[in-house]
C-alpha positions in Angstrom: -83.3 -70.3 137.0 -80.6 -68.2 138.7 -77.9 -66.2 137.1 -77.3 -64.7 133.7 -75.7 -67.0 131.1 -72.4 -66.2 129.3 -74.4 -65.1 126.3 -76.4 -62.7 128.4 -73.2 -61.3 130.0 -71.9 -60.7 126.5 -75.1 -58.9 125.6 -74.9 -56.8 128.7 -71.3 -55.8 128.0 -72.1 -54.9 124.5 -75.0 -52.6 125.5 -72.9 -51.2 128.4 -70.5 -50.0 125.7 -73.2 -47.9 124.0 -75.4 -46.9 126.9 -74.2 -43.3 127.1 -74.9 -42.6 123.5 -77.7 -45.1 122.8 -80.6 -42.6 122.8 -78.8 -40.1 120.6 -77.6 -42.7 118.1 -80.5 -45.3 118.1 -83.5 -43.6 119.6 -83.8 -40.1 118.2 -84.9 -40.8 114.6 -88.4 -40.2 113.2 -88.9 -43.8 112.2 -87.9 -45.0 115.7 -90.4 -42.6 117.3 -93.1 -43.7 114.9 -92.7 -47.3 115.9 -92.6 -46.5 119.5 -95.8 -44.5 119.2 -97.4 -47.5 117.4 -96.5 -49.8 120.3 -97.5 -47.4 123.0 -100.9 -46.9 121.2 -101.3 -50.6 121.0 -100.6 -51.0 124.7 -103.0 -48.2 125.4 -105.8 -50.1 123.6 -104.9 -53.4 125.4 -104.2 -52.4 129.0 -106.7 -51.2 131.5 -106.0 -47.9 133.2 -103.3 -48.0 135.9 -102.1 -51.4 134.8 -99.0 -53.0 136.3 -96.5 -53.5 133.4 -93.1 -55.2 133.2 -90.7 -54.0 130.4 -88.0 -56.6 129.9 -84.9 -55.6 127.9 -85.9 -52.1 128.7 -82.7 -50.4 127.7 -82.5 -46.8 128.7 -86.1 -46.9 129.8 -87.8 -44.9 127.0 -90.8 -47.2 126.7 -91.1 -47.7 130.5 -91.1 -44.0 131.1 -93.7 -43.3 128.4 -96.0 -46.0 129.8 -95.6 -44.5 133.3 -96.6 -41.1 131.9 -99.7 -42.8 130.4 -100.7 -43.7 134.0 -99.4 -47.2 134.4 -97.1 -48.6 137.1 -94.0 -49.9 135.4 -90.9 -52.0 136.2 -88.1 -51.9 133.7 -85.6 -54.8 133.6 -82.3 -55.1 131.7 -79.2 -57.1 131.8 -77.0 -54.1 131.2 -76.1 -52.1 134.4 -75.2 -49.0 132.4 -78.4 -49.0 130.5 -80.3 -49.3 133.8 -78.1 -46.4 135.1 -79.2 -44.3 132.2 -82.9 -45.3 132.7 -82.7 -44.3 136.4 -81.2 -40.9 135.5 -83.9 -40.2 132.9 -86.7 -41.2 135.3 -85.4 -39.3 138.4 -88.3 -38.0 140.4 -90.9 -40.3 138.8 -92.8 -42.5 141.3 -94.6 -44.8 138.9 -91.5 -46.4 137.2 -88.7 -48.4 138.7 -85.7 -50.1 137.1 -83.9 -53.3 138.0 -80.8 -54.9 136.6 -81.4 -58.6 135.9 -82.1 -61.5 133.6 -85.3 -62.6 132.0 -84.2 -66.1 132.9 -84.6 -65.2 136.6 -87.9 -63.4 136.9 -89.1 -65.9 139.4 -86.2 -65.0 141.7 -86.5 -61.2 141.5 -89.4 -60.8 143.8 -91.6 -59.2 141.2 -95.0 -60.5 140.1 -98.7 -59.8 139.6 -98.2 -57.9 136.3 -101.1 -57.2 133.9 -98.8 -56.9 130.9 -95.2 -57.8 129.9 -93.5 -55.9 127.1 -90.4 -56.6 125.1 -89.8 -53.9 122.4 -87.5 -53.5 119.5 -86.0 -56.9 119.1 -84.9 -57.4 122.7 -86.0 -61.0 122.5 -83.7 -61.5 119.5 -80.9 -61.5 122.1 -82.4 -64.6 123.7 -82.1 -68.1 122.2 -84.7 -69.9 124.3 -88.2 -68.6 124.0 -89.7 -71.5 125.8 -87.8 -70.6 128.9 -89.0 -67.0 128.5 -92.6 -68.2 128.3 -92.3 -70.0 131.6 -90.8 -67.0 133.3 -93.3 -64.5 131.8 -96.2 -66.7 132.9 -94.8 -66.8 136.4 -95.0 -63.0 136.8 -98.3 -62.4 134.9 -101.7 -62.5 136.4 -104.2 -65.0 134.8 -105.3 -63.6 131.5 -102.4 -61.2 131.5 -100.8 -60.1 128.2 -97.4 -60.5 126.7 -96.5 -58.0 123.9 -93.4 -59.0 121.9 -91.8 -56.9 119.2 -89.4 -59.3 117.4 -87.2 -59.5 114.3 -88.2 -62.5 112.1 -85.9 -64.6 109.9 -87.5 -63.3 106.6 -87.5 -59.5 106.2 -88.5 -58.2 102.7 -86.8 -54.9 103.4 -83.6 -56.6 104.5 -83.6 -58.9 101.5 -84.4 -56.1 99.0 -81.9 -53.6 100.3 -79.1 -56.1 100.3 -79.9 -57.4 96.8 -79.9 -53.8 95.6 -76.3 -53.5 96.8 -75.4 -56.8 95.2 -75.0 -58.6 98.6 -77.0 -61.7 97.5 -75.4 -64.1 100.0 -76.0 -61.7 102.9 -79.5 -61.2 101.7 -80.2 -64.9 102.2 -78.2 -65.5 105.3 -80.7 -64.1 107.8 -83.5 -66.3 106.6 -81.2 -69.3 105.9 -79.4 -69.4 109.3 -81.8 -67.7 111.6 -79.0 -66.0 113.4 -76.3 -63.3 113.0 -73.6 -61.7 115.0 -74.1 -58.2 116.3 -71.1 -56.0 117.3 -71.2 -52.9 119.5 -67.8 -51.1 120.1 -65.8 -54.3 119.4 -68.0 -56.4 121.7 -70.0 -59.0 119.9 -72.9 -61.3 120.7 -75.2 -63.7 118.8 -78.6 -62.6 117.6 -81.4 -65.1 117.0 -84.3 -64.5 114.6 -87.6 -65.9 115.8 -90.5 -66.4 113.3 -94.0 -65.8 114.6 -94.8 -69.5 114.2 -91.8 -70.6 116.2 -92.4 -68.0 118.9 -96.1 -69.0 119.2 -95.1 -72.7 119.5 -92.5 -72.0 122.2 -95.0 -70.0 124.2 -98.0 -72.2 123.6 -97.9 -74.2 126.9 -98.6 -71.0 128.8 -100.0 -68.5 126.2 -102.3 -68.2 123.2 -101.6 -65.7 120.5 -104.4 -63.2 119.9 -102.8 -60.7 117.4 -99.9 -60.4 115.0 -98.9 -57.3 112.9 -95.9 -56.8 110.7 -93.8 -53.6 111.0 -91.6 -52.1 108.3 -92.7 -54.6 105.7 -92.1 -52.2 102.7 -91.1 -49.0 104.5 -87.6 -48.3 105.7 -86.9 -49.5 109.2 -85.1 -47.2 111.8 -81.6 -48.2 110.7 -82.3 -47.3 107.0 -81.7 -43.6 107.5 -80.0 -43.0 104.2 -82.9 -44.3 102.1 -85.5 -42.4 104.2 -83.5 -39.1 103.9 -83.1 -39.6 100.2 -86.7 -40.5 99.4 -88.9 -39.0 102.1 -92.1 -39.0 100.1 -91.6 -42.6 99.0 -90.8 -43.6 102.6 -93.9 -41.9 103.9 -96.0 -43.7 101.2 -94.5 -47.0 102.0 -95.2 -46.5 105.7 -98.9 -45.9 104.8 -98.8 -49.1 102.7 -97.5 -51.0 105.8 -100.4 -49.7 107.8 -102.8 -51.3 105.2 -101.1 -54.7 104.8 -99.5 -55.1 108.2 -102.1 -57.6 109.4 -102.3 -59.7 106.2 -101.3 -63.3 106.5 -97.8 -64.1 105.2 -96.8 -60.4 104.8 -97.2 -59.8 108.5 -94.4 -62.3 109.1 -92.0 -60.6 106.7 -91.5 -57.1 108.2 -88.2 -55.9 109.7 -90.1 -56.5 113.0 -93.5 -57.9 114.0 -95.5 -57.3 117.1 -97.2 -60.4 118.5 -99.7 -60.2 121.4 -100.1 -63.3 123.6 -102.6 -63.9 126.5 -101.7 -66.1 129.4 -104.0 -69.1 129.6 -106.4 -68.9 132.5 -105.3 -72.3 133.9 -101.6 -71.3 134.1 
């Protein structure tokens, strides 16, 4: 599978441009911490003590470090060398977490394997167009029966549609669902984002995995990037987050959050 694609190189350059400020700008908010805590709690309920975990698209290593503190042995992987540099700085002195620069397309050539769980949090997979290729690579490094936890942005987001319609941006409100893609720009460096529905992701991974759980995140409550709404209406935002906790596992609605978390298990014969 070899080297990173041109698309991945563009993604890496974009995240390089924000690596030094990423945690302060994107990772410090209450809503971000709440979602991270939800994912960490989920992994705590799924993984056995002292599991071997691979965090792909690990960014500055926040999740990988938290999982290591929980007692797991963790490898973090990211295509951005400056993100990996930040992660190594944050984890200095920790023996249970290690970070590598590399592509999800080349897991079989990185000399890493025998993982109990693979994680990709906060839409990292939305930077990747080919989920079938990812499934092959994830299966290669997972033990039989191992788990793949994916936190992904779907094409249809009720919050995204509602917030854009409220601002009169009706075309933009429909574009995410209609095209299934968008262009992200960090510090004048752009790359393509791909929105993967739960059904499409499940189909792409099906040869090697079966889906065992699916929960919608930020269906009605403001997602991490909606800071203005949350600051203006804190009580309403808190109530909507509670509503999400109630309806997050319901069919249809669980596919319409700003993100969803899908849990897959590697098939025993793979």
